[in-house]
N, C-alpha and C positions, 0 to 999 in steps of 0.2 A: 358348579358356581364357586365353591371354595377354591378349586384349582385355579380358576380364572382370577380370583382375587389375589391369590399368592403370586401368580405371574405378574400381575399389575404392580404389586408391591415390590417385586424383585426388579422390575424394569424402571420404576420411578426414579431411583438414584441415577441410573444411566441417562434417562431423559433430562434430568436436572443438570448433570454434568455436560451433556450435549448442548443444552440451551445456553449454559454459561460460556461454553467454547464458541458458540455461534455469536454471542454478544461481544466477546473479546475480539473475534475475527472482524465483525462489523465495525467495531470501534477502531481497530487497527487500520482497516481500509479507509474509514473516514478521516483519520489523522494523516494518512498519505495524500488524500485528495484535498485536505484543508488548505495547504498553501496555494494551490491552483484556484480554489474558490475565493480566497482572499484577494488574489491578484485580479481575478475577473471582477470582483465586487468593487475594488478600489479603482481600477483603470477602465472599467466598462460600465458597470451598473450605476455607480455614483455619477460619473459624467453624463450618462444618458438621462438620468432623472433631472440633473441640473439643466441639461440642454432643453428638455421638455418644459421645465419651468421657465427658462429664459425665453423660449419661443412665445410664451404667453405675456411677455412684458415689453414695454418700451424701454430699451436699455441703450444708453449711449456710451461713448468711450470713456467718459469721466466717471462712470460707475453709477450714474443716476438711473433708477429703475422705477417703473410704474406699471402695475398690473393692468393689462388691457384685454385680457381674455383671448378670444379668437380673432381679434382685429388684424393681427399680422397675416393670418391665413385668409381672411377676407380681402386684404390688400393684395395678396398674391394672385387671387382670381382676376383682378383687374390690372395686374402688372403686365403691360404689353411686352416690355423688354424680357421678362422672364418667360412669357409665352413664346416669344421669338427664339429665346435660348433653347426651350424645349424642342421646338420644331427643328432648329439647326442641329442640336445634339442628336436627335433621333435620326435625321438624315445622315449625319456623319457616322453614327453608330452602324446604321444599315450598310452603308457603302464599305466602311472599313472592315466590318465583320465578314461581309460577303467576300471581299477580295482576299483578306488575310486567311480565311478558312480554306478557300479553294486553292490559293497558292501554297499554303502549308500542306494541304492534302496532296497536291501534285508533287511537292518536294519529298514528302514522306514516302510516296509510292516510288519515287526515283531512287532513294537512298536506302530502302529497306533491305537490300541484299547485303549479306555479311561479307564484304570484301574490303581490302585496305583502302582502295581509292574512294569507295563510298564513305568510309569513315572520315576521310579528309574532307569530302564534300559536306558531310553533316556538320563538321566543325566550322567550315566556312559559312554555311547557311545560318548557323546558330550564333555566330559572333555578334551580329547587331543586337541580339537580346542582352548580351553582357554590357553593352555600352549604355550608359545612363540616358534617360529620356532628355534631360537638359543638354547633355553633350551632343546627342544626336540632333537636337533642335538647332543648336549653334552650327553644326556641320551643314545642315540643310539651309540654314539662314545664309551661309556663305555660298553654297552651291547655287542657290536661286537668286543671289544678289544681282540686280540689274546692271551693275557697273563692272564688277570683277568676278561674277559667278561663273563656274565652269559649265553650267548647263547652257547658258547663252552662247558661250564660246563653242561648244560642241554643235549646237544648232546652226550657228553661222558657218562653221567649217563644213557641215553637211549640206549647206545651201537651203536649209528649211526656212530660215529667217534671214533678213538682211539687217534688221535693227534689233537692239536689245529689248527683250520683253520685261516689263516691270511686273514681275509675278505677283507681288503682294499688293499692288494697287487696284486690282480687279477682284471682285468677290469670287468669280469662277476659278481664276488661276490661283488665288490664295487658298481656296478650298482644295484644289488639286495638289498644291504643294504639301498641305497638311496630310492629305490622304496618302500620298506617296511616301512621306516620311514615316508615318506610323505603320504602314503596311510593311515597309522595309524593316522596321524595328521589331514587329510582332510576328512576322511570318515564320521565323525560326522557332519561336515558342510553340506555335500551332503544329509545326512539322515534328518537333521532338515529342510532343505529347501524343499526337496521332501515331507516330512511329512506335511508341511504347505499346499502344493498344494493338497495332498490327502485329507486332512481334509476339504478343500473347495468344494469337490465334494458332491452334495446333496445325502443324504442317501436314498432318495426315489428311486433313479435310481437303487441302488443295491437291494432294496426290490422288485421293479418291475422285475428286472432280475431274482431274485430267484424264484418269482412266475412263471415266464416263463420257469423255469427249467435250467437256465444258470449255468454252473459250475464256480468254483473259477477262473480257467484259462480264461474262456470266459469273465467273468466280468473284469478281469485284462486287457485283450486285447482290449475289445470293450467299456469299460467305463473308467477305471482308466487311462490307458496310453493316450488315445486321449484327455481326459479333462485336464490332467496335462502336455500336451506337451509344453506349454509356460514355465512352471517351469523346465521341463527337458532341454529345450534349454538354459535357464538361467544358470542352474547348469553346463552344459557342457561347455558353453562359459567361465564362470568364472574359471572353472578348467583348461581349455586350456590356458587362459590368465595368470593365476597364475603360471602354469608350465613353460611357456615361460619366465616369469620374475623370475624364481627360482635363488637364489643366496646364501642365508644364509647357507643352508645345505651343499652345495658344498664347500663353503669357509671353513666351520668348520670341516666337516668330511673328505673330500678327497683333497681339495685344487687343484682340477684338475687332481690329480694323480689316478692311476698309468699311467705313460707314456703319460700324457696329454689326457687321454681317457675320463675324466669326466668334460671337460670344456664346460660350457653352454654359450649361447650368452651373457648374462649379465655378467658372470664371465670374458669373453674375453674383454668386454667393460671396466670392472674394471682393468684388466691386462694392457690394452693399456693406460688407463688414469693415473693410480696411480703407476704403475711399469715401464712402458715404457715412461711415461710422454708425450704421443702423444695426447694432449687434443683435437686438431682439428679432428684427425682421430677417436678418441673415441666418439666424439660428432656425427660424421657422422654415426657411427655404431648405436648410440642411436636413431638418427632420423630415420634410416631405420627400427629399431625395433618398434619405435613408429608408423610408417606408417603401418606396418604389424598388430599391435594391433588395430589401427583404423579400418582397414579392418575387423578384427574379430568383432569389435563392430558393424559395419554396418551389418554383417551377423546376429549378435545377435538381432538387432532391427527388421530385416526382419523376422526372425523366430518368434519373440514374437508378431508380428502384424498379423500373420496368424490366420485364424479362427480355433480354437481348434476342432470344429466339422467336419472340412474338412479333412477326412482321406481317 
């Protein structure tokens, strides 16, 4: 017993010094993180709290505010324009995500070989991503112009049409114009992201599969796709989130026309805030959209945490 007490007394100073060292280390780590915490608080948490408060008020452009509780959210439930925007944005997101992902996947499969000519192709396919969305929108606005656009000229030269098509006057052709534009713009991003995932797959797996007589399709189904599933999930979630936040191309190319058939959720938020000057209601719309995107982020994290070998 006496021996144990002597040992405890001998170790006590060491534990005290160790605890002090741990406290200093924790404080040092906190001081390193503090600037980031301040930035997050100032530029995210404070505006978020302010937006939540603003969404509960009737707030006009002159700064007049009146607390109205959840009335903005109740108005949202009966806002047919917003409901139409949700339906249109969801349709647009589904089509664009599907096309962009499969085109990007096909391009990644095409250029994943490490050869000089394929490096050139990668650069060519990725170039539209570098171009700003606004610049790309103006390019397609000219290409699909019914008077001087190159698309009508090519169609007439091929004998497909005899008269100019007014692409932006019909909801179907306007939708097609927007889908083609954003697919052209985003396919390179999907390609390069999926390519990174493909290059991380060990080559020994493909060699062993070829020795066992596996065909190219079997290697794709049982090796490539399962092992890059986290990358696939990441690309899909980013494409979906980006599509739901689409604004530039709609504002520049169609401005919600024809007949308000191309109004997206973000465009309706802009309309209510800067045209209708209903800042409180526009903020409520933004908060709702934010909550939806947070849900998408949660789905993304869940997909990325799955075991890629669990197929």
